[in-house]
C-alpha positions as CSV (number, residue, x, y, z in Angstrom):
1,M,-33.6,-1.9,6.9
2,L,-30.8,-1.3,4.6
3,K,-28.1,-2.5,7.2
4,N,-29.7,-5.7,7.6
5,K,-30.1,-6.3,3.9
6,I,-26.3,-5.7,3.3
7,K,-25.5,-7.9,6.1
8,K,-27.6,-10.7,4.5
9,L,-26.2,-10.1,1.2
10,A,-22.6,-10.2,2.7
11,A,-23.4,-13.6,4.3
12,Q,-24.8,-14.8,0.9
13,Y,-21.9,-13.7,-1.2
14,Q,-19.1,-14.5,1.3
15,Q,-18.1,-17.8,-0.4
16,E,-18.2,-16.2,-3.7
17,A,-15.8,-13.4,-2.5
18,I,-13.5,-16.1,-0.9
19,N,-13.5,-18.1,-4.2
20,I,-12.4,-14.8,-6.0
21,R,-9.7,-14.2,-3.5
22,R,-8.3,-17.7,-3.9
23,H,-8.3,-17.5,-7.7
24,I,-6.5,-14.2,-7.6
25,H,-4.0,-15.5,-4.9
26,M,-3.2,-18.6,-7.1
27,N,-2.6,-16.1,-10.2
28,P,-0.5,-13.3,-8.9
29,E,1.0,-10.8,-11.2
30,L,3.6,-8.2,-10.5
31,S,3.3,-4.4,-10.5
32,F,2.5,-3.2,-14.3
33,E,2.1,-6.9,-15.4
34,E,-1.5,-7.3,-13.9
35,V,-2.9,-8.4,-17.5
36,E,-4.9,-11.2,-16.7
37,T,-6.0,-9.8,-13.3
38,G,-7.4,-7.0,-15.0
39,K,-9.3,-9.1,-17.4
40,F,-10.7,-11.1,-14.6
41,I,-11.9,-8.2,-12.8
42,A,-13.5,-7.0,-16.1
43,D,-15.3,-10.3,-16.6
44,K,-16.7,-10.2,-13.0
45,L,-18.1,-6.7,-13.3
46,K,-19.6,-7.6,-16.8
47,E,-21.2,-10.6,-15.0
48,Y,-22.6,-8.3,-12.2
49,D,-24.0,-6.1,-15.0
50,I,-21.7,-3.2,-13.7
51,P,-20.6,-0.7,-16.4
52,F,-16.8,-0.7,-16.6
53,E,-13.8,0.7,-18.4
54,H,-10.6,-1.5,-18.8
55,G,-7.1,-0.4,-19.5
56,I,-6.6,2.9,-17.5
57,A,-2.9,2.8,-16.2
58,D,-2.6,-0.1,-18.5
59,N,-4.3,-2.9,-16.3
60,G,-6.6,-0.8,-14.1
61,V,-10.4,-1.1,-14.1
62,L,-13.1,1.5,-13.4
63,G,-16.5,0.6,-12.5
64,L,-19.6,2.6,-11.9
65,I,-22.7,1.7,-9.8
66,E,-25.6,4.1,-10.0
67,G,-28.3,4.5,-7.5
68,K,-31.3,6.5,-7.7
69,N,-30.6,10.2,-8.6
70,P,-27.0,9.4,-9.6
71,H,-25.6,12.9,-9.8
72,K,-26.6,13.8,-6.4
73,K,-23.3,12.7,-4.9
74,I,-20.4,10.6,-6.3
75,I,-17.8,8.7,-4.1
76,A,-15.0,6.1,-4.9
77,L,-14.0,2.9,-3.4
78,R,-10.4,1.6,-4.3
79,A,-8.6,-1.7,-4.2
80,D,-5.1,-2.5,-5.4
81,I,-4.6,-5.7,-7.6
82,D,-0.8,-6.2,-7.8
83,A,1.3,-9.0,-6.0
84,L,5.2,-9.1,-4.7
85,P,8.2,-11.0,-5.9
86,I,8.0,-13.4,-2.8
87,L,8.1,-17.3,-3.0
88,E,5.1,-18.4,-1.1
89,A,5.9,-21.0,1.7
90,N,2.3,-21.9,2.5
91,D,0.9,-25.3,2.0
92,V,-2.6,-24.5,1.1
93,P,-4.9,-25.5,-1.9
94,Y,-4.8,-21.9,-3.1
95,K,-1.1,-21.5,-3.1
96,S,0.5,-19.3,-5.7
97,K,1.0,-21.2,-9.2
98,K,3.9,-18.9,-9.9
99,D,7.3,-19.5,-8.4
100,G,8.6,-16.2,-6.8
101,I,5.4,-14.3,-7.1
102,M,2.8,-14.1,-4.1
103,H,-0.1,-11.9,-3.0
104,A,2.0,-11.4,0.3
105,C,0.3,-7.9,1.0
106,G,-3.4,-8.8,0.8
107,H,-4.1,-7.3,-2.6
108,D,-6.0,-10.5,-3.5
109,V,-8.2,-9.6,-0.4
110,H,-8.8,-6.1,-1.3
111,T,-9.7,-6.9,-5.0
112,A,-12.1,-9.7,-3.8
113,S,-13.6,-7.4,-1.2
114,L,-14.3,-4.5,-3.7
115,L,-15.9,-7.0,-6.0
116,G,-18.0,-8.6,-3.3
117,A,-19.0,-5.3,-2.1
118,A,-19.9,-4.1,-5.7
119,K,-22.1,-6.9,-6.0
120,I,-23.8,-6.0,-2.8
121,L,-24.1,-2.5,-4.0
122,K,-25.5,-3.4,-7.3
123,S,-28.2,-5.6,-5.6
124,C,-29.1,-2.6,-3.5
125,S,-28.9,0.2,-6.1
126,S,-32.5,1.0,-5.7
127,D,-31.9,1.6,-1.9
128,F,-29.6,4.6,-2.2
129,E,-29.1,7.9,-4.1
130,G,-25.8,8.8,-5.8
131,T,-23.1,6.9,-7.8
132,I,-20.2,4.8,-6.5
133,K,-17.0,4.7,-8.5
134,L,-14.9,1.4,-8.3
135,L,-11.1,1.9,-8.6
136,F,-9.3,-1.4,-9.3
137,Q,-5.7,0.0,-9.3
138,P,-2.5,-1.6,-10.4
139,A,1.0,-1.0,-9.3
140,E,0.7,-0.2,-5.8
141,E,4.0,-1.9,-4.7
142,R,6.4,0.0,-7.2
143,L,7.2,3.6,-7.7
144,P,5.7,5.9,-9.2
145,G,2.7,4.0,-7.8
146,G,-0.1,3.1,-10.0
147,A,-2.5,5.7,-8.2
148,S,-0.5,8.5,-9.4
149,I,-0.8,7.1,-12.9
150,M,-4.6,6.5,-12.4
151,I,-4.9,10.0,-11.4
152,K,-3.0,11.5,-14.4
153,E,-5.0,9.2,-16.7
154,G,-8.3,10.7,-15.5
155,A,-9.6,7.9,-13.1
156,L,-11.1,10.5,-10.7
157,E,-12.9,12.3,-13.6
158,N,-16.3,11.9,-15.6
159,P,-17.5,11.5,-13.0
160,T,-15.5,13.1,-10.3
161,P,-15.9,11.7,-6.8
162,V,-16.0,14.1,-3.8
163,S,-14.4,11.3,-1.4
164,I,-12.8,8.0,-1.4
165,L,-12.5,5.1,0.9
166,G,-9.9,2.2,0.7
167,Q,-9.0,-0.7,3.1
168,H,-5.8,-2.7,3.8
169,V,-5.4,-6.2,5.4
170,H,-3.9,-6.0,9.0
171,P,-2.6,-9.4,10.5
172,P,-2.0,-8.1,14.0
173,L,-5.9,-7.3,14.2
174,A,-8.1,-10.1,14.7
175,A,-10.5,-11.2,12.0
176,G,-14.0,-9.7,12.8
177,K,-12.4,-6.2,13.6
178,I,-11.2,-3.1,11.9
179,G,-8.8,-0.3,12.9
180,L,-8.4,3.4,11.7
181,K,-6.7,6.5,12.6
182,Q,-7.7,10.2,12.0
183,G,-5.4,12.7,10.3
184,I,-1.8,11.7,9.4
185,Y,-1.6,7.9,9.5
186,M,1.0,6.4,7.1
187,A,4.5,7.7,6.1
188,S,6.0,9.1,3.0
189,A,8.5,6.7,1.3
190,D,11.6,7.6,-0.6
191,E,14.1,5.2,-2.1
192,I,17.8,6.0,-1.7
193,Y,20.5,4.7,-4.1
194,V,24.0,5.6,-3.1
195,S,27.4,4.8,-4.9
196,V,30.8,5.7,-3.2
197,T,33.8,5.3,-5.3
198,G,37.4,5.3,-4.4
199,R,40.5,3.6,-5.7
200,G,40.9,-0.2,-5.1
201,G,44.1,-2.3,-4.5
202,H,45.7,-4.9,-2.3
203,G,44.2,-5.1,1.2
204,A,47.7,-5.1,2.6
205,L,48.5,-1.8,1.1
206,P,45.6,0.5,2.0
207,Q,48.0,3.5,1.8
208,D,47.9,3.1,-1.9
209,C,44.2,3.0,-2.1
210,I,41.2,5.2,-1.5
211,D,39.0,2.6,0.5
212,P,35.5,3.1,-0.3
213,I,34.3,0.6,2.3
214,V,35.7,3.0,5.1
215,I,34.2,6.0,3.4
216,T,30.8,4.1,3.3
217,A,31.0,3.1,7.0
218,H,31.4,6.8,7.9
219,I,28.6,7.9,5.6
220,I,26.2,5.2,7.3
221,T,27.0,6.6,10.8
222,A,26.5,10.2,9.6
223,L,23.2,9.5,8.0
224,Q,21.8,7.8,10.9
225,Q,22.8,10.7,13.0
226,I,21.1,13.2,10.7
227,V,17.8,11.6,11.5
228,S,18.3,10.9,15.2
229,R,19.6,14.2,15.9
230,N,17.4,16.4,13.6
231,A,14.2,14.9,13.3
232,N,11.2,16.1,15.5
233,P,10.7,13.3,18.1
234,A,6.9,14.0,18.1
235,M,6.8,13.2,14.3
236,P,8.8,10.0,13.7
237,S,11.4,9.3,10.9
238,V,13.2,6.2,9.9
239,L,16.2,5.8,7.6
240,T,17.0,2.1,6.7
241,L,19.8,1.0,4.5
242,G,18.8,-2.4,3.5
243,K,21.7,-3.5,1.2
244,I,25.2,-2.9,0.8
245,N,27.5,-4.5,-1.5
246,S,30.9,-3.9,-3.3
247,T,32.1,-4.2,-7.0
248,G,34.9,-6.6,-6.5
249,G,36.5,-6.9,-3.3
250,S,37.5,-9.8,-1.3
251,T,39.7,-10.7,2.0
252,N,42.8,-9.2,0.6
253,I,41.1,-6.8,-2.0
254,I,40.0,-3.2,-1.6
255,P,37.1,-2.5,-4.1
256,N,36.7,0.5,-6.4
257,E,33.2,0.9,-5.4
258,V,30.5,0.4,-2.7
259,K,26.6,0.6,-3.3
260,L,24.0,1.3,-0.7
261,L,20.2,0.9,-1.1
262,G,17.7,2.2,1.6
263,T,14.5,3.8,2.4
264,F,13.7,7.1,4.1
265,R,10.3,7.7,5.7
266,T,8.6,10.5,7.5
267,F,5.4,12.1,8.2
268,D,6.4,15.8,7.9
269,E,6.9,17.1,4.3
270,D,8.9,20.1,5.4
271,W,11.4,17.8,7.2
272,R,11.3,15.3,4.3
273,N,12.8,18.1,2.0
274,E,15.3,19.2,4.4
275,A,16.4,15.6,5.2
276,H,16.9,14.9,1.3
277,Q,19.3,17.9,1.3
278,R,21.2,17.0,4.5
279,M,21.8,13.6,3.5
280,K,22.9,14.2,0.1
281,K,25.2,16.9,1.0
282,M,26.7,15.2,4.2
283,A,27.3,11.9,2.1
284,E,29.0,13.8,-0.7
285,M,31.2,15.9,1.6
286,I,32.4,12.8,3.6
287,A,33.3,11.1,0.4
288,E,35.1,14.1,-0.8
289,G,37.0,15.0,2.5
290,M,38.4,11.1,2.4
291,G,39.6,11.4,-1.3
292,G,36.6,9.7,-2.8
293,A,33.5,10.5,-4.4
294,C,29.8,9.8,-3.8
295,H,26.6,9.9,-6.1
296,F,23.5,10.2,-3.9
297,E,20.2,9.6,-5.6
298,I,16.8,10.0,-3.9
299,R,13.7,8.7,-5.6
300,R,10.8,10.5,-4.3
301,G,8.1,8.2,-3.4
302,Y,4.5,8.3,-2.0
303,P,3.5,11.2,0.1
304,A,2.5,10.7,3.6
305,L,-1.2,9.3,4.0
306,Y,-3.8,11.8,5.5
307,N,-7.1,10.5,6.6
308,N,-9.6,13.4,6.6
309,P,-10.6,13.9,10.1
310,Q,-14.2,14.3,9.4
311,L,-14.7,11.3,7.0
312,A,-12.5,9.0,9.4
313,K,-14.6,10.1,12.2
314,N,-17.7,9.3,10.3
315,T,-16.3,6.0,9.1
316,K,-15.5,5.0,12.5
317,E,-19.0,5.8,13.8
318,W,-20.6,3.9,10.9
319,A,-18.5,0.9,11.4
320,I,-19.4,0.8,15.1
321,E,-22.9,0.8,14.0
322,F,-22.3,-2.0,11.6
323,L,-19.9,-4.0,13.7
324,G,-20.3,-3.1,17.3
325,K,-17.9,-0.8,19.5
326,E,-15.8,-3.6,20.5
327,N,-14.8,-4.6,16.9
328,V,-13.4,-1.0,16.0
329,V,-10.1,0.1,17.2
330,D,-7.9,3.1,17.1
331,L,-4.5,2.7,15.3
332,P,-1.3,4.5,15.9
333,L,0.9,6.1,13.3
334,R,2.7,3.7,11.0
335,L,5.9,4.1,9.1
336,T,4.8,1.8,6.2
337,A,3.8,3.7,3.2
338,E,0.7,3.2,0.8
339,D,0.3,5.1,-2.6
340,F,-3.5,5.5,-1.6
341,A,-1.9,8.5,-0.1
342,Y,-1.9,10.3,-3.4
343,Y,-5.9,10.3,-3.3
344,S,-5.7,11.5,0.2
345,Q,-3.9,14.6,-1.3
346,I,-6.6,15.9,-3.6
347,M,-9.9,14.8,-2.0
348,P,-11.3,13.7,1.6
349,A,-10.0,10.2,2.0
350,C,-10.3,7.4,4.7
351,F,-8.0,4.3,4.7
352,Y,-8.9,1.7,7.2
353,R,-7.5,-1.8,8.4
354,L,-9.3,-5.0,8.1
355,G,-8.4,-7.5,10.7
356,T,-7.4,-10.8,9.2
357,G,-5.4,-12.6,11.9
358,N,-6.4,-15.7,13.9
359,E,-4.0,-16.9,16.7
360,E,-6.0,-20.0,17.3
361,K,-5.8,-20.9,13.6
362,G,-1.9,-20.0,13.4
363,I,-2.7,-17.1,11.1
364,T,-0.4,-14.6,12.4
365,S,2.4,-13.9,9.8
366,P,3.0,-10.4,8.8
367,V,2.5,-9.0,5.3
368,H,5.4,-9.1,3.0
369,T,6.4,-12.6,4.3
370,T,6.5,-16.1,2.5
371,T,3.8,-17.3,5.0
372,F,1.3,-14.4,5.1
373,D,-2.3,-15.7,5.0
374,I,-5.7,-14.6,6.1
375,D,-8.7,-15.8,8.3
376,E,-11.0,-16.0,5.2
377,D,-13.9,-15.5,7.8
378,C,-13.1,-11.8,7.6
379,M,-14.4,-11.7,3.9
380,E,-18.2,-11.5,5.1
381,L,-17.2,-8.5,7.2
382,S,-15.1,-7.0,4.6
383,I,-17.6,-7.0,1.7
384,G,-20.5,-6.1,4.0
385,L,-18.6,-3.2,5.8
386,M,-17.2,-1.6,2.5
387,A,-20.7,-1.6,1.1
388,W,-22.3,-0.2,4.3
389,L,-19.6,2.6,4.5
390,A,-20.3,3.6,0.8
391,V,-24.0,4.0,1.1
392,K,-23.6,5.8,4.4
393,E,-21.0,8.2,2.7
394,L,-23.4,8.8,-0.1
395,G,-26.3,9.8,2.4
396,N,-23.9,11.9,4.5
């Protein structure tokens, strides 16, 4: 029985997957800089006798695993490979060797999981029909997103998959479980850059100045009201301004300029476009009305991530078959973003969550934190389930 064979291979290859994850974790590389990571992946695929192409989107790697009758159906599996500019605080043998760079979002896990699944699938290639395309994608963490570049450079062509699966670590979920959601799952993400200019001067003589800090305060309040008073409550939105600073300024100095950085996220593309116009117009008019000026830039980021309902339904059923019903959970909407969304816009896609937490071991830190880590027991499940889902989708 193929399921039992995959489970046996997953147990056999688990330690290798853990070793791969630790190697990548110790040697993280930032978005668009994943030179050595790409080489490492290519070397592994060569070791596994899996044909590959290295260099798409600069550091990305594509692999192909052909089963019997390889043209019958083609699907894709994706993993992202970049790290974050975070200084790791964990005291573990596999701690990052690079100060200020860390795999704090689990992309080391994603890459190791796909390599482990690839080794399993290669070992089972005589047991399924069709072809599995492996996408090791760079630069998920920075706009415009490596997925968009991979697509533009033909990663989904020659051959063209009809569907794609991806996974992401999920610390709130215990190792041994996975979670997913049908339909809209993750939000779009736009970056906001605002510059408010006035006329600086002495803090005791505001009548001689145009105070950009006061203008900015009004703008911040108004922007929040745009979201709270116009967005559909059934389809959440969030506007977060994460940084504010002035050019000059002190206890007794009114600065000439104030800058804001933030993010806007939603699930509704129509509202997304409308909100962009409302925010820009509101900010500019407030600044003008108070005698200053405002430059409001929105850098459009990833779209909302959509899990194809039928593929997500199938994925859930196949996961239950592999893991048991008690280990597969339904997840709510999530206002974080993922450039996997680009794939979901052009083909049936399913993005599921891999449980990596373990309260008893003290492994509870969220992603994007200095203490993020995983319960490595999840790796056996991760590589086995991904291989299982691939063969089930091929046979569907």
